[in-house]
Every structure is written in C-alpha cells, then in structure tokens.
C-alpha positions in Angstrom: -29.7 -21.5 -60.5 -28.0 -19.4 -63.1 -24.4 -20.5 -64.0 -21.6 -18.3 -65.4 -17.9 -19.0 -66.2 -15.4 -17.6 -63.7 -13.8 -15.6 -66.6 -17.1 -13.8 -67.2 -17.9 -12.6 -63.6 -16.8 -9.0 -64.1 -18.6 -8.6 -67.4 -21.7 -10.2 -65.9 -21.7 -7.8 -62.9 -21.3 -4.8 -65.1 -24.4 -5.8 -67.1 -26.7 -7.5 -64.6 -28.1 -7.1 -61.1 -27.5 -10.1 -58.8 -31.0 -10.9 -57.7 -30.6 -14.6 -57.0 -27.7 -17.0 -56.2 -25.4 -17.6 -59.2 -23.1 -20.5 -59.6 -19.6 -19.6 -60.8 -17.9 -22.4 -62.7 -14.2 -22.7 -63.5 -13.4 -25.1 -66.4 -17.0 -26.4 -66.2 -16.7 -27.3 -62.6 -18.7 -25.5 -59.9 -16.3 -23.3 -58.0 -18.3 -20.7 -56.0 -21.8 -19.2 -55.5 -22.4 -15.5 -55.7 -25.4 -14.3 -53.7 -27.1 -10.9 -53.4 -25.8 -8.8 -50.6 -29.2 -8.7 -48.9 -29.1 -12.5 -48.6 -25.6 -12.4 -47.3 -26.6 -9.9 -44.6 -29.4 -12.2 -43.4 -27.2 -15.3 -43.4 -24.5 -13.4 -41.5 -26.8 -11.9 -39.0 -28.7 -15.2 -38.3 -25.6 -17.5 -38.4 -25.0 -19.8 -35.6 -21.7 -19.9 -33.8 -20.1 -23.1 -32.5 -19.0 -23.1 -28.9 -16.7 -25.4 -27.0 -18.3 -27.1 -24.0 -16.1 -25.0 -21.7 -17.7 -21.8 -23.1 -21.3 -22.9 -22.1 -22.8 -21.5 -19.0 -24.5 -23.6 -16.4 -27.8 -22.3 -17.7 -26.9 -23.4 -21.2 -25.9 -26.9 -20.1 -29.1 -27.3 -18.1 -31.3 -26.1 -21.0 -29.5 -28.7 -23.3 -30.0 -31.4 -20.7 -33.7 -30.7 -20.3 -34.4 -30.2 -24.0 -36.5 -32.8 -25.9 -36.7 -33.3 -29.7 -39.9 -32.1 -31.4 -42.6 -34.8 -31.5 -42.6 -34.8 -35.3 -39.3 -36.6 -35.1 -40.5 -39.4 -32.9 -40.4 -41.7 -36.0 -36.6 -41.8 -35.5 -36.6 -42.8 -31.8 -35.7 -46.4 -32.6 -32.4 -45.2 -34.1 -31.1 -44.1 -30.8 -32.1 -47.2 -28.8 -29.3 -49.6 -27.9 
C-alpha cells in the first residue's frame, strides 16, 4: 500500500489518480486510508447494517434459529462444546 504524509495529500491528489488504497500518515503514524471512489461505492452499497433484536422479524429470527454453519468450519465445533 502506498503511503503519503498528511501534509502532502492535496499535492498528491493534484498530481496523481487514486487507483488503489493509500495510507495517510501523520508524524509517521498511520492516520487514515484514502480509497478510490469506486471502491467506496461498492463498500457502501454492500455494507451490512447492525440491527437490534427488537428490529428482527419473526421470519428473520426463524432463519437465524434454523441456520447452520458451513461444513468447512466443522474443525471448530469442539470450541463451542461445554
């Protein structure tokens, strides 16, 4: 991942196209990550939303109750046994 100093962001943007995530550092410490707008749109569109239990429908609760983990995760079954 490319890294730039926070003081250089505006100069960087005027001279480069943001085509991949760029780490912005302030005083040598990672401060933020700048991403291309297209990636942001996908992340925003596909983002998940947290719900309180009270907001779930009966169908949602039934689907959760009847769901099973994928078989490729069976190796972790012993971690949930009492």
